[in-house]
N, C-alpha and C positions, 0 to 999 in steps of 0.2 A: 742713740736711737732717735729718729726724727719724730716730732710731734704729729699726731693725727688730728686733722681738722675737718669738720663737716660744714659745708656751705649749703644752706637752704635758701635758694634764691630763684625766682621764676623768670626773671628777665635774662635772656640768653647772653647778651653782650656783657652785662655786669657779672654774671656767673663766670664767664670765660676770663674776664679781667681779674676777678678775685682768685680764681684757680691758678692762672698763670703767675701772678705776682707772689702768691703764697708759695707756690712750688719753687719759684726762683730763690726764695729764702730758705729752702730746704725742708719745708713742711710737706707731709703727705696729705693730699686733699681728696675728699669724696664730695659729691654734689647730689642734690635733690632739687627738683623744680616745682614741688608742691608740698603742702603741709603734711599730708598723709604719708607720702614716701619719706619725707624728712623725719617724721616721728618714728617710722619703722626703722630707718637707718640708725637713728640715735639710740634706739632701744636694742638694736641687734648687734651693736659693736661699741666698744669703749673708745670714746674720743677725748682728746685733751682740751678741745675748744670747739664751740659751735658758733658759726656766724649765721644769724637768723633774720630773714626779712620779715617785716610785720604783715605786709599785704601779699598774701599767698592764695592761690586757688585751693579749694578743698578746705582743709583746716587752716585757720589764720596763724600767724606767728605767735600771737597771744595764746591761742589754744594749744599749740605745740609746747610753748614754754610752761603753761599751767600743768599740762599732763606730765611733763618730765619732772617738774618739781613735786607734784603730788605722788609720783612714784619713788621719790627720794633720790632722784638723779641730780647730783650737784655739779655736773659738768659745767665749766664756765661758759657763759653765753653772752655774745655781743649782738645786740639787736640793731637792725638797720631800719631807719624811718625817714619820712619826708622832712625836709627842712621846715623849721618852725612848728612842727607837730609836738608841742610841749606835752599835751595830754598823753600821746603815745609814749613819750619818754618816761613820764611819771608812772603810767600804768605798767610799763615794762619793768621798771626798777622795783615796783611793789610786788610784781609777780616773781621776782627773783633773778632778773637779768643782772649781769656783772658790769656791763658797760653798754654804751650805745654810740652809734654814729648816725649823723644826719646826711641824707643825700642832697646834692652830690658831695663827694669827699675825695680827697687826694690819696694817691697810693701811699705816700710817705706817712700820712696820718693813720691809714689802715694798718700798715705794718707796725707802726709805733704802738698802737692800741693792742694789737694782737700780742706783741712781744711783752707789753706791760702786764696784761692779764695773765699770760702764761708764767711770767716771773713771780707774780705774787700768789699764784694758786698751785704751782708745781713745786714739790720739795727738791732741793739741790741733791746732786749725786752724793750718795752715802749718808744722807740725812733722812730721818723719818718725816712723815707728813706733819704739818704744824699741829693738827689736832692731837697727835700722839705725844707731843712734847709737854702738854698741860699736865701738871703734877697733881692738882687737886681733883679728887673724885667728885666732890660736891662742894659748891660754893653757896653759902647761905647769907642772905641779907634780909632781915625781917621775915616776911612770909614767902620770900622768893628763893627758889632752889634752882641752881644751874648745874647741869651735868656736862662739863666741857668735853669729855671723851665721846659722848653720845649726841652732842648738839641738841640736848633736850632741856626744856625749861618748864617749871611748875610754879604757879603763884596761888597761895592759899589752898594748896592741894589740887588745883586744877591745871591740867596740862595746857601749854600755850604753843601753838605751831608758829615757828618763826622761819623766815628765809635765812639762808646762810649769813648774809651780811648783817641782817638785823640781829642775829645771834651774836656776832662778833662785836657789834656796837654795844649791845647790852652787856656783854662780858667785860668790855673795857670800862664801861661806866660803873658796873657793880664793884669792880676792883678799886674804885675811887669814890665811894659814897660820900655825898656832900661836897665834893670838890668840883670846881668848874673845869670842864674839859672843852677846849676850843675846837672849832670845826677843823682847823688845820691838824690838830692832834689826831682827831678821829680819821681824817682823810689819810694821814701818813701811816697810822697804825693798821687800819682796816683795809684800805685800798692800796697802800704803798706810796713811797716817795715819788715814784715815777708815774703815778696815775695822772692822766692828762685831762680828766673830766673836771667839772667845777664843783663848788661847795653845794650846789643844788642837790647833788647826789646824796650828800650827808643829810640835808634837811628832809628829803623825801623818806629816807630810811628811818630817821628818828621819828618823824610824824606817824608813820605806819606802826612803828614799835610802840609809841606812846598810846595809840588807840587800842592796841592789843592788850596792853597792861591795864588800861582803864576799863576795859570790858569785863575784867574779872573783879577788881575791887580797887580802892583808892589808897591802900597803905604804901604802895610803891609807885612813884611817878617820876617822870622826866621833866624838869623845869627848863624853860628857855631863858638864857641870860642874854638880853638884847645886845647885839653887836659883838658878842664874845663866843658863846657856844651853849653848852648844856651841862646839867648836873643831875645826878640821881638823888632823889629825896625819899627817905624812908620815914613814914609816920609812926610814932609810938602808939602802941595799943593803949586804949583807955583803961 
């Protein structure tokens, strides 16, 4: 069965280009040319992937992304932004985007990124979704409690709302407390070996995750190891 993709893009030429090339690859494509219609389409039907422009009439791409994630919608989203708009990239990733592309971009890059995101977010035929393969009901480290099957986290009894990739980063670190985990390790495990983005993606997610942990209390923190990666540190209670 072909994957269903929603393209939310207000520039007609680019929308047609995206639709044509994705359709040529065998994807089923729906389109919307403004944020409000795009949000309605995304909530009215299940999609395997959403390609979302940031600059949209009506609701912006950021607003669409925020509303979808607040509703618990985990559909993979690739955001489109202007070249060199690093702030857009950082904000989009923090809000829960799975990948990004800067305009202008080549068709080959587009198709590669779409394929990569789908491969790492869709279960293979005959296999359950990745979240269902986690055996532990609860993982505990210090005051931290992780519920892998529900994508829920609590620290010191307080619930913490995490984006899907933030959760997966935390889960990987928690399973290796005190061990240094390289950026490449996190990139390969969380985003996949075929992810074509840079390590900046890892840093953005870890930074956001660290702030959310520190907002609750200091017993669990993520330390940066300069030039290498990160490690989860659990402070002993006095």
